[in-house]
C-alpha positions, -999 to 999 in steps of 0.1 A, spaced: 0 0 0 14 33 -10 9 63 12 10 96 -6 20 127 14 6 158 0 26 189 -7 5 208 17 13 183 45 50 187 37 47 224 37 28 225 70 53 201 86 83 221 74 66 253 87 60 237 121 96 225 123 108 259 114 86 275 140 98 250 166 135 258 158 127 295 159 111 292 193 138 269 207 165 292 192 149 323 207 144 306 241 180 293 239 195 326 231 174 344 257 184 317 283 221 320 273 220 358 276 202 356 310 227 331 324 255 355 313 239 385 330 248 400 364 212 394 375 216 357 372 251 355 387 243 378 415 207 367 422 198 333 410 231 317 421 250 340 444 221 357 461 231 336 490 260 360 494 244 394 489 276 412 499 294 401 467 270 419 442 270 449 466 308 451 466 308 447 428 283 475 423 303 499 446 336 490 429 354 505 399 343 475 377 305 479 383 299 481 345 319 450 338 298 418 336 306 389 359 313 365 331 340 388 316 363 380 345 350 346 357 348 331 322 368 355 301 364 370 267 363 340 243 341 326 215 305 316 223 314 279 216 344 281 240 322 298 266 296 270 264 322 244 270 336 265 300 301 270 315 292 233 312 317 226 339 298 249 363 270 223 366 290 207 394 280 236 416 244 223 417 257 195 440 266 222 465 232 237 465 217 203 475 243 192 501 256 226 513 290 242 511 314 264 531 316 301 523 344 306 497 367 335 503 385 332 470 372 326 435 385 295 417 368 304 384 388 335 374 405 333 341 440 344 334 445 382 331 453 378 294 417 366 288 400 391 311 420 422 324 440 428 293 408 430 272 405 465 285 438 472 303 464 470 276 500 472 285 506 505 267 493 529 295 515 512 321 547 523 305 548 554 326 550 561 362 521 579 379 517 603 408 490 593 433 477 616 461 454 601 487 435 619 515 433 605 550 414 618 580 422 614 616 395 603 641 400 634 662 374 661 667 385 681 636 388 650 613 423 664 605 431 659 568 465 646 557 476 641 521 500 615 511 517 617 476 536 588 461 552 584 427 542 548 417 570 534 397 550 512 373 575 516 345 606 518 367 632 545 367 667 554 353 683 581 374 719 589 382 730 556 367 704 536 386 682 513 366 652 496 381 624 476 365 589 489 372 562 473 393 544 460 363 574 438 354 559 414 379 531 405 355 554 400 325 555 363 329 590 364 344 580 354 380 568 320 392 560 312 428 547 284 451 520 294 475 509 272 505 473 283 507 444 290 484 445 328 489 482 329 481 491 347 513 519 323 523 545 322 495 573 297 500 593 298 468 599 323 440 617 321 407 625 354 389 639 355 354 659 385 344 657 400 308 690 382 300 675 348 309 692 344 343 670 327 368 672 335 406 656 313 432 643 327 465 632 305 493 613 312 525 640 311 551 616 303 580 596 276 562 618 260 536 604 235 511 623 203 504 636 196 469 608 170 464 581 194 475 594 221 451 595 195 423 559 184 429 544 218 437 523 238 413 543 268 402 520 297 394 530 323 368 524 357 384 499 379 366 478 411 372 453 393 395 479 382 420 481 418 432 448 433 420 428 404 434 400 426 449 394 448 418 360 433 411 347 429 446 364 453 470 359 448 507 377 477 522 389 486 557 361 508 572 386 535 579 393 537 541 356 536 533 350 567 554 381 585 541 366 581 506 333 598 514 351 626 533 376 631 505 350 634 477 328 658 497 298 636 503 304 641 540 317 673 556 349 670 577 337 701 596 315 679 617 331 669 650 343 633 653 322 623 622 348 599 610 350 581 643 312 580 645 308 563 612 337 539 617 321 528 649 288 523 630 305 502 603 321 480 630 290 477 650 275 445 662 243 434 645 227 400 636 203 409 609 198 434 581 169 449 600 192 456 629 217 473 606 190 497 593 180 504 629 216 511 638 217 537 611 186 555 625 199 553 661 233 566 651 219 597 635 196 604 665 225 600 689 248 623 669 220 649 665 215 649 703 252 650 712 261 678 688 229 698 687 248 731 688 263 725 654 230 733 637 234 769 649 272 772 647 276 756 612 242 752 596 258 744 562 278 714 575 248 703 596 226 703 565 252 683 547 253 655 572 215 654 574 214 651 536 241 625 538 223 603 563 190 608 545 201 604 509 230 580 515 214 556 539 216 530 511 253 536 507 260 534 545 240 502 546 260 488 517 292 498 535 280 480 566 272 449 545 307 449 531 322 453 565 304 426 583 285 396 568 252 390 585 245 353 593 280 342 585 299 338 617 336 347 615 333 363 581 340 400 576 359 423 554 391 409 570 383 375 554 390 389 519 427 401 519 437 427 494 471 420 478 474 455 463 493 472 492 509 462 524 492 478 554 461 459 564 471 427 546 505 412 537 501 422 500 535 431 486 552 418 517 541 383 507 574 384 487 591 416 497 591 411 535 628 400 536 618 364 544 625 351 508 662 349 502 687 332 479 710 305 491 736 333 495 712 352 519 703 379 494 666 388 500 640 400 475 644 436 483 619 452 507 633 486 501 603 509 497 617 531 469 620 503 444 582 504 439 573 540 449 589 572 461 594 581 498 559 593 510 553 630 509 530 637 538 515 672 538 489 692 556 474 724 542 493 717 509 527 727 523 556 708 509 584 707 535 618 720 525 637 689 536 618 670 509 625 694 481 663 694 487 664 656 480 646 656 446 678 656 424 702 637 447 716 603 440 716 576 466 749 567 483 761 531 480 748 521 514 712 527 503 715 501 476 718 472 501 688 450 498 686 448 536 690 486 540 656 491 554 664 468 584 695 486 594 692 523 583 686 533 619 719 517 630 737 534 601 723 568 610 750 593 619 764 627 613 773 619 577 735 616 569 730 653 576 747 661 543 714 651 526 688 648 553 697 679 574 693 675 612 682 640 622 650 643 643 631 610 647 594 608 652 561 611 633 554 648 631 566 652 595 589 681 604 620 663 592 630 635 568 633 610 597 600 619 612 579 609 582 546 596 594 541 578 561 570 555 572 572 557 609 536 563 617 526 527 608 532 493 623 545 472 594 531 439 608 541 418 578 577 430 574 602 403 586 629 425 601 646 396 619 650 377 586 664 408 570 689 413 597 703 378 591 709 390 555 725 423 566 759 413 552 745 405 517 763 420 487 753 455 479 734 459 447 737 424 433 714 425 403 689 452 395 653 448 407 
């Protein structure tokens, strides 16, 4: 028996198949676009950690989609293959998981950061001025200016590679923890191909451990690890809103008041909001006379509390994570710096040395200039007199920072005028940018054991 299929049937069938493909294609594309959106990443999946999207939106990369860093810029087909591996996370939603404090899905900087940040702009040094405010009644402003030596320097016969050399592929290291805070071994390759090995003198690895360990090639993210989700020190958070004028420093103790608010104790988001309300009421009662003495500043703080409650709340969310015991902004170290977290001192603390005892230099001026700390925009004379002077040989010792106090003598006055130690910024040796901080992660004891190292071995 022969069954004849009419042309009309074929046409209708073809039309239905085409419509089905069109519908499926549209749904597929829409689903693909949605699963690549910040709304999906920050809500459908990571809504369990509301602080992460908040930090992202308050950071400098708020307009960069999550997938551009966590998957990278690649072809659609390659992205599909990459995302298929994320299905394993569904297991965690069923059986639970511990709060991660470091992303394991970030791609290499060449596939993410360098899509926007080409190497060309980093061939020059930059001057950076930051404003800090004390927690005293006047919220005293201090400015610190540093020349950041991204491209290095050539001065008076001195040649130094810039900070960005670290991300050139010439550095490999072994870290002992997921956040890469504890670095045990470093290999640096000079432009001429010479390799130098530095080992942690307090926790040496065996030859077998070094052979078997994963040797990570250093890139941008090893320093700029919090670029996408900054969780800042509350002190820095308040400095930022005072520096950009959103909050008036004319208000007595306003920095201290808000820092205490950010570091307050609360167990729910509702309590955080109530803390904001109570803080304003307490401040208004305590300093009621300001409304008459300085109505403009008073109006500014009222507007700040009223209009910026969302910002303050978000700052509180980033400082302390509700419902997650033991997790706070301190759980997310920032490798770009060396005050609150080890940062640069992971390698440049003096604890990583060659077999001959030569450390990876911790000398500050290899990466940036001596801090220029000013108040009321006055540049001290002692600083100006040193601008065009060349360092003496003693200053090239890689362990110089650990023994410069012991070397200080009358001969130093030829450059540094009278030696007066302290933190009042009235002389070169009373620089609060240096001596006004406790450098917790600098290993001075390890440096002192390397104090007899050869002066200026190879350039940094």
